[in-house]
C-alpha positions in Angstrom: 0.0 0.0 0.0 1.5 3.3 -1.1 1.6 6.2 1.4 0.1 9.5 0.4 1.3 13.0 1.2 -2.0 13.6 2.9 -1.4 10.8 5.3 2.0 12.3 6.2 0.4 15.8 6.7 -2.3 14.3 8.9 0.3 12.5 11.0 2.3 15.8 11.4 -0.9 17.6 12.6 -1.1 15.2 15.6 1.9 16.9 17.2 1.2 20.3 18.9 4.4 22.3 19.3 4.7 23.5 22.9 6.2 26.9 21.9 4.0 27.9 19.0 1.0 26.1 20.6 -0.2 24.8 17.3 0.5 21.9 14.9 3.4 22.4 12.4 1.2 22.3 9.4 -1.0 25.1 10.8 2.2 27.0 11.7 3.3 26.7 8.0 6.8 25.4 8.8 6.8 22.1 6.9 8.6 22.0 3.6 9.4 19.5 0.8 7.4 16.4 1.9 8.6 13.4 -0.2 7.4 9.8 -0.1 9.8 7.2 -1.6 8.5 3.7 -1.0 8.5 3.2 2.7 10.7 6.2 3.3 9.3 9.7 4.1 11.4 12.8 4.3 10.5 16.5 5.0 12.0 19.7 6.4 11.0 21.7 9.3 12.0 25.4 9.0 11.3 27.1 12.3 10.9 30.9 12.6 12.7 31.0 15.9 15.9 29.5 17.4 15.4 26.3 19.2 18.4 24.0 18.9 17.8 22.7 22.4 14.4 21.5 21.2 15.4 19.8 17.9 16.1 16.3 19.4 12.7 16.2 21.1 10.9 17.7 18.0 12.5 15.1 15.7 11.6 12.3 18.1 8.0 13.3 18.3 7.5 13.8 14.6 9.2 10.5 13.8 6.9 8.7 16.2 3.8 10.2 14.5 5.0 9.6 10.9 6.4 6.2 11.4 3.1 5.1 12.9 1.6 5.3 9.4 1.0 1.9 8.0 3.6 1.4 5.3 6.2 3.9 6.6 9.5 2.3 7.8 11.5 5.4 8.4 11.0 9.2 8.5 14.0 11.4 7.7 13.5 14.9 9.2 15.7 18.0 8.7 15.3 20.9 11.1 16.6 24.4 10.6 15.8 28.0 11.6 15.1 31.0 9.5 14.6 34.2 11.6 12.9 37.1 9.7 12.1 40.7 10.5 8.7 41.2 12.1 6.4 44.2 12.1 7.1 47.2 14.3 5.3 50.4 15.2 3.3 51.6 12.2 5.4 54.8 11.8 8.8 53.0 11.9 10.8 50.5 9.8 13.2 47.9 11.1 16.8 49.0 11.3 19.5 47.8 8.9 21.4 44.7 10.2 18.9 44.2 13.0 15.9 41.9 12.2 14.1 42.2 15.5 14.4 44.4 18.6 13.1 42.9 21.9 12.8 45.4 24.8 13.1 44.0 28.3 11.4 46.3 30.8 10.1 46.5 34.4 7.9 48.9 36.2 10.3 49.3 39.1 14.0 48.6 39.9 15.3 45.7 41.9 13.5 42.9 40.1 16.5 41.5 38.3 15.6 43.0 34.9 19.2 43.5 33.7 20.2 40.0 34.8 17.2 38.6 33.0 18.0 40.6 29.8 21.6 39.5 29.7 20.7 35.8 30.3 17.8 36.0 27.8 20.2 37.3 25.2 22.7 34.5 26.0 20.0 31.9 25.9 18.8 33.1 22.4 22.4 32.8 21.2 22.7 29.3 22.8 19.6 28.3 20.8 21.2 29.3 17.6 20.6 33.0 16.9 22.9 35.9 16.3 22.2 38.3 19.2 23.2 41.7 20.5 22.4 43.5 23.7 22.0 47.3 24.2 22.2 48.7 27.7 19.7 51.6 27.7 20.2 52.4 31.3 22.3 55.5 31.0 22.3 56.3 34.7 23.1 52.8 36.0 24.6 50.7 33.2 25.3 47.2 34.4 25.8 45.2 31.1 29.6 45.8 31.0 30.1 44.2 34.4 27.7 41.3 33.8 29.5 40.4 30.5 32.9 40.9 32.1 33.9 43.5 29.5 36.5 46.2 30.6 37.8 47.5 27.3 36.5 50.5 25.4 34.8 50.4 22.0 36.8 51.3 18.9 35.8 53.0 15.6 37.1 51.8 12.3 35.7 54.6 10.2 35.5 57.4 12.8 31.7 57.5 12.5 30.4 54.3 14.1 31.5 52.3 17.1 32.3 48.7 16.8 30.1 46.6 19.2 32.0 45.0 22.1 32.1 41.2 22.4 31.1 39.3 25.5 30.4 35.5 25.7 29.5 35.6 22.0 27.1 38.6 22.2 27.5 41.9 20.5 27.1 44.6 23.2 27.0 48.4 23.6 26.6 50.5 26.7 27.5 54.0 27.9 29.3 52.1 30.7 32.0 51.1 28.2 32.9 54.8 27.8 32.9 56.0 31.4 34.6 54.9 34.7 32.6 52.7 37.0 32.3 55.5 39.6 31.5 58.4 37.2 27.8 59.5 37.7 25.8 60.5 34.6 24.4 63.9 35.7 22.3 64.4 32.6 18.8 65.7 32.0 16.2 63.7 30.1 16.9 65.1 26.6 20.6 64.2 26.8 19.8 60.7 28.0 17.4 60.0 25.2 19.8 61.4 22.6 22.5 59.1 24.1 20.2 56.1 23.7 19.5 57.0 20.0 23.2 57.4 19.3 24.2 54.1 21.1 21.6 52.3 18.9 22.2 54.0 15.5 25.9 54.7 15.7 26.9 51.1 16.6 28.0 48.9 13.8 25.7 46.0 14.6 26.4 42.9 12.4 23.5 40.9 11.0 21.6 40.5 14.3 18.5 38.2 14.5 17.7 39.8 17.8 18.8 42.9 19.6 17.8 42.8 23.3 17.5 46.2 24.9 17.8 46.4 28.6 15.6 49.3 29.6 15.9 51.3 32.8 13.0 50.8 35.2 9.9 52.9 34.9 7.9 54.6 32.1 9.8 57.8 31.6 11.8 59.6 28.8 13.8 56.6 27.7 10.8 54.3 27.4 8.9 57.0 25.5 11.9 57.6 23.1 12.1 53.9 22.5 8.4 53.7 21.7 8.5 56.7 19.3 11.8 56.4 17.5 13.1 52.8 17.9 11.4 50.0 15.8 10.6 47.4 18.5 9.2 44.0 17.5 8.1 43.1 21.0 8.5 43.7 24.7 9.1 41.4 27.7 8.0 42.4 31.2 10.1 41.3 34.2 8.5 41.2 37.7 8.7 39.4 41.0 5.6 37.8 42.7 5.5 40.7 45.2 2.4 42.8 45.0 4.2 46.2 44.7 6.4 44.9 41.9 3.3 43.6 40.0 1.5 46.9 40.4 4.4 48.7 38.7 4.8 45.9 36.1 1.2 46.4 35.1 2.0 50.1 34.3 4.9 49.0 32.1 2.7 46.6 30.2 0.0 49.2 29.7 2.6 51.6 28.4 3.7 49.2 25.6 0.1 48.5 24.7 -0.6 52.3 24.2 2.5 52.8 21.9 1.7 49.8 19.6 4.5 47.5 20.9 3.2 43.9 21.5 4.0 42.4 24.8 5.5 38.9 24.2 5.0 37.8 27.8 5.9 38.1 31.4 8.9 36.6 33.2 8.6 36.1 37.0 12.0 36.5 38.7 12.8 35.4 42.3 9.8 33.2 42.1 10.7 30.8 44.9 13.7 30.5 47.3 15.2 27.0 47.6 17.4 26.6 50.7 20.9 25.5 49.8 21.2 23.6 53.1 18.0 21.6 53.3 16.3 22.1 49.9 13.1 23.6 51.4 11.3 25.8 48.8 9.6 28.9 50.1 7.9 31.7 48.0 9.2 34.6 50.1 8.0 37.3 47.7 4.6 35.8 47.2 3.3 33.2 44.8 1.6 33.0 41.4 1.7 36.8 40.8 3.2 36.7 37.4 0.8 34.0 36.2 -2.1 35.9 37.6 -1.0 39.1 35.8 -0.6 37.2 32.5 -4.1 35.9 32.8 -5.5 39.3 33.7 -4.0 40.9 30.6 -4.1 37.9 28.2 -0.4 37.7 27.6 1.9 34.7 27.8 3.6 33.6 31.0 7.1 32.9 29.7 8.6 31.3 32.8 9.7 31.7 36.4 13.2 31.8 37.8 14.2 30.8 41.4 15.8 33.1 43.9 19.2 31.5 43.5 22.5 33.0 44.8 24.4 31.7 41.8 22.4 33.9 39.4 23.5 37.0 41.4 27.2 35.9 41.9 27.5 34.8 38.2 26.3 38.2 37.1 28.6 40.1 39.5 31.6 38.1 38.3 31.0 38.7 34.6 29.9 35.2 33.7 26.1 35.1 33.7 24.4 31.8 34.5 23.7 30.7 30.9 27.4 31.2 30.1 28.8 29.9 33.4 26.9 26.6 33.4 25.2 26.1 29.9 23.6 22.8 30.9 22.6 23.7 34.4 19.1 24.1 35.8 19.1 27.9 35.7 20.5 28.0 32.1 17.8 25.5 31.0 15.1 27.7 32.4 16.4 30.7 30.6 16.7 28.7 27.3 13.1 27.6 27.7 12.1 31.2 28.2 14.1 32.2 25.1 12.3 29.6 23.0 8.9 30.8 24.2 9.8 34.4 23.7 11.1 34.0 20.1 8.3 31.6 19.2 5.7 34.2 20.3 7.5 36.8 18.2 7.7 34.4 15.2 3.9 34.1 15.1 3.5 37.9 14.7 3.1 39.6 11.4 6.1 39.7 9.2 7.6 43.0 8.0 7.2 43.4 4.2 8.6 46.9 3.8 11.8 45.6 2.3 9.9 43.7 -0.4 8.1 46.7 -1.8 10.0 48.8 -4.4 10.2 52.6 -4.1 7.8 54.3 -6.5 9.4 57.1 -8.3 7.3 59.6 -10.4 9.2 61.2 -13.3 8.0 63.9 -15.7 9.1 62.9 -19.2 
């Protein structure tokens, strides 16, 4: 009995991808289905980096397809093709940066910068080309977290070369000032500095640029919304009521300026005693999940209150870089897959596909 392509497609539909939350036929990521006797082959082209998920995905698809009567073996090839996604209606994506993801919080002290750096590293670990921009002019922390002490150089005298840390392209005002030098600047100077750090850096073919925003909903956030083409935002909070209250303000701000919120990350979710292993939610419980339900956005994941996350960041080797196969790194990589998959399901940017129309008088 010969196997039809329809049978293969129906078998593929039985697997629901946990990150896109739909079957792969509906997600339009299946290519080149071929049936040759009792052999079936096809390609999966994901729109988000997920190298840590490839083995599981291959196993699940093989199980479904090889269950078809008459199929002896399924040959599956998985790859990733990240494209530019739509941004605010008045803006266009920047050259050499396909997608910008803003990481924000309503208030300070929730571990936003640590989360931003580890999220960027996790996206890279999953197979993407990633950069990080430190938009906190008053309190830049990315240089220390990435262990970078050098200053950026300029090859052409016009643009700065991004710094390199653990495989990330990085830029921060902190690369250009001493650690103890305060930035005593008014709002307009800060926003101009942010624009220059973004546009005057020679970013090289980034799939994602993660922007670590300062806390709050002030000048920098407004500049980002009006002048920077952002594909999506991630809100970082803790389970604490006061942190959630401010995180809601951040979420509402992005909604008002046409930036889709990709989801919520709950930091310091639960403390696990290093001596006895007892787990205790010292900042509260379930706040991030409740907020995601209230505002109909994805809950991307929860991170424990773990001393290693803090010490790794202080020492310049964030958790994802320090222990790539550890528990904390795996949580960040899971969050990275959920974040980028959510973005992959958004509308694509077609501006580069349309030619410029020129009217001439002959």
